[in-house]
C-alpha positions in Angstrom: 0.0 0.0 0.0 2.7 2.5 1.0 4.7 1.6 -2.1 1.7 2.2 -4.3 1.1 5.6 -2.6 4.7 6.6 -3.2 4.5 5.7 -6.8 1.3 7.8 -7.4 3.0 11.2 -7.9 5.4 9.8 -10.5 2.6 8.1 -12.4 0.5 11.4 -12.2 3.4 13.4 -13.6 3.9 10.9 -16.5 0.2 11.1 -17.3 0.2 14.9 -17.2 3.2 15.0 -19.4 1.6 12.7 -21.9 -1.6 14.7 -21.9 0.0 18.2 -22.4 0.0 19.3 -26.0 3.2 20.6 -27.5 1.8 24.1 -28.0 1.3 24.4 -24.2 5.0 23.6 -23.7 6.0 26.1 -26.3 3.7 28.7 -24.8 5.3 28.2 -21.3 8.8 28.5 -22.7 7.8 31.7 -24.6 6.3 33.2 -21.5 9.2 32.3 -19.3 11.7 33.7 -21.9 9.7 36.9 -22.2 9.7 37.4 -18.4 13.4 36.8 -18.2 14.1 39.2 -21.0 11.9 41.9 -19.3 13.7 41.4 -16.0 17.1 41.8 -17.6 15.9 44.9 -19.5 14.3 46.4 -16.4 17.4 45.9 -14.4 19.5 47.6 -17.0 17.1 50.6 -17.3 16.1 51.0 -13.6 18.7 49.4 -11.4 21.7 50.3 -13.6 20.5 53.5 -15.3 22.8 55.9 -17.1 24.1 58.3 -14.4 25.6 61.7 -15.1 28.4 63.3 -13.2 27.1 66.6 -11.7 28.3 69.8 -13.2 27.7 73.5 -12.5 24.0 74.3 -13.1 21.4 77.0 -12.7 19.3 75.0 -10.2 19.1 71.7 -8.4 15.6 70.1 -8.6 14.7 67.5 -6.0 11.6 65.5 -7.1 9.0 64.5 -4.6 8.7 61.1 -2.9 11.3 59.1 -0.9 12.3 62.5 0.6 14.5 60.9 3.2 16.9 59.7 0.5 16.4 62.4 -2.2 16.6 65.6 -0.2 20.0 64.9 1.4 21.5 64.3 -2.0 20.1 67.6 -3.3 21.2 69.5 -0.3 24.7 68.1 -0.5 25.0 69.1 -4.1 23.8 72.6 -3.1 26.4 72.7 -0.3 29.1 71.7 -2.8 28.2 74.7 -4.9 26.8 73.0 -8.0 24.0 75.5 -8.0 22.8 78.4 -5.9 19.1 77.6 -6.3 17.5 74.5 -4.7 14.1 73.6 -6.1 11.9 71.3 -4.1 8.7 69.5 -5.1 6.1 69.4 -2.3 3.1 67.1 -2.2 1.9 67.0 1.5 2.1 63.2 1.4 3.8 60.8 3.9 6.7 59.9 1.7 7.6 63.5 1.1 7.2 64.7 4.7 10.8 65.8 5.2 10.8 67.9 2.1 7.4 69.3 2.9 8.6 70.3 6.4 11.7 71.9 4.9 9.4 74.1 2.7 7.0 74.9 5.5 9.5 75.9 8.1 12.7 77.0 6.5 12.7 80.2 4.6 15.6 80.9 2.2 15.9 83.1 -0.9 17.8 80.3 -2.6 15.1 77.7 -2.0 12.1 77.5 -4.2 9.2 75.1 -3.4 6.5 74.2 -5.9 3.3 72.0 -5.8 3.0 69.9 -9.0 -0.4 69.6 -10.6 -1.2 66.7 -10.8 0.9 65.1 -8.1 2.8 62.9 -10.6 6.1 62.9 -12.4 4.2 64.4 -15.4 2.9 67.3 -13.2 6.4 67.8 -11.9 7.8 67.9 -15.4 5.4 70.7 -16.4 6.1 72.7 -13.2 9.9 72.4 -13.6 9.6 73.5 -17.3 7.6 76.6 -16.2 10.1 77.5 -13.5 13.0 77.1 -15.9 11.3 79.3 -18.5 10.4 82.0 -15.9 13.8 82.1 -14.4 15.9 81.6 -17.5 17.5 78.4 -16.3 19.3 76.6 -19.1 21.0 73.8 -17.0 19.3 71.7 -14.3 20.5 69.0 -12.0 17.5 66.7 -11.2 17.7 64.4 -8.1 15.4 61.4 -7.8 15.6 57.7 -6.8 17.8 55.5 -9.0 14.8 53.5 -10.3 13.0 56.7 -11.3 15.8 58.4 -13.2 14.9 57.4 -16.7 11.1 58.1 -16.4 11.8 61.5 -14.8 14.3 62.4 -17.5 11.9 61.4 -20.2 9.0 63.4 -18.8 11.0 66.5 -18.0 12.8 66.5 -21.4 9.4 66.4 -23.0 8.6 69.7 -21.4 11.7 71.8 -21.4 14.8 72.5 -23.6 17.0 73.0 -20.5 19.9 70.6 -20.3 19.3 67.9 -17.7 21.9 66.2 -15.4 20.2 63.3 -13.7 21.7 62.4 -10.3 20.4 59.4 -8.3 19.6 58.8 -4.7 20.0 55.2 -3.7 17.0 53.5 -2.0 17.3 50.5 0.3 14.9 48.0 -1.2 14.4 44.3 -0.9 14.4 42.1 -4.1 10.7 42.0 -4.0 10.4 45.8 -3.7 12.8 46.2 -6.6 10.6 43.9 -8.7 7.6 46.1 -7.8 9.5 49.2 -8.9 10.5 47.5 -12.2 6.8 46.9 -12.9 5.8 50.4 -11.9 8.6 52.1 -13.9 8.0 49.9 -17.0 4.4 51.1 -17.1 5.3 54.7 -16.3 8.0 54.8 -19.0 5.7 53.2 -21.6 3.1 55.9 -20.7 5.7 58.6 -21.1 6.7 57.4 -24.5 3.1 56.9 -25.8 1.6 60.0 -24.1 4.2 62.7 -23.7 3.9 65.0 -20.6 4.0 68.1 -22.8 2.9 68.7 -26.3 5.8 71.1 -26.8 9.0 72.0 -24.9 9.4 75.4 -23.3 
């Protein structure tokens, strides 16, 4: 009896293998291959994005979200003299609390805070473009999380002719969280390409 029970899983697998059409095997192989290709491409684009060395600019722009990692990078670049103007995106959301508090309680002639409309990367791109045009900024350093660099650069470059230097902040994420970011950024980047943030650049 025990030997028969032990043999059942093997017999079941053999029967399933015999009953599975070849097209199903081919479909599974195709799907797995596509997923692996996407993971490799996403890692290249969002985990190892092209990173620019900062250079002298007219303003340093810190995008909203993950403020605890992004704001220190922007402030350090400001302290190092890469630009006199520090531009902060505010959203009044939990993830941006440190930046929002900085804008609410610290007054400085060299700090500009703006509220994007809508509260998205697309809204930030439009707001940054308006600020650049109003102030005559031709060169911008943009700080955001590493996974967000490409989408942010794509959106902002759709709205302004100012030269962009993208500088990353490095988040501490688990493998699962990185995978979630890959999914989110893939969708966001596709939307940016298919539906530009701005019809024309300022």
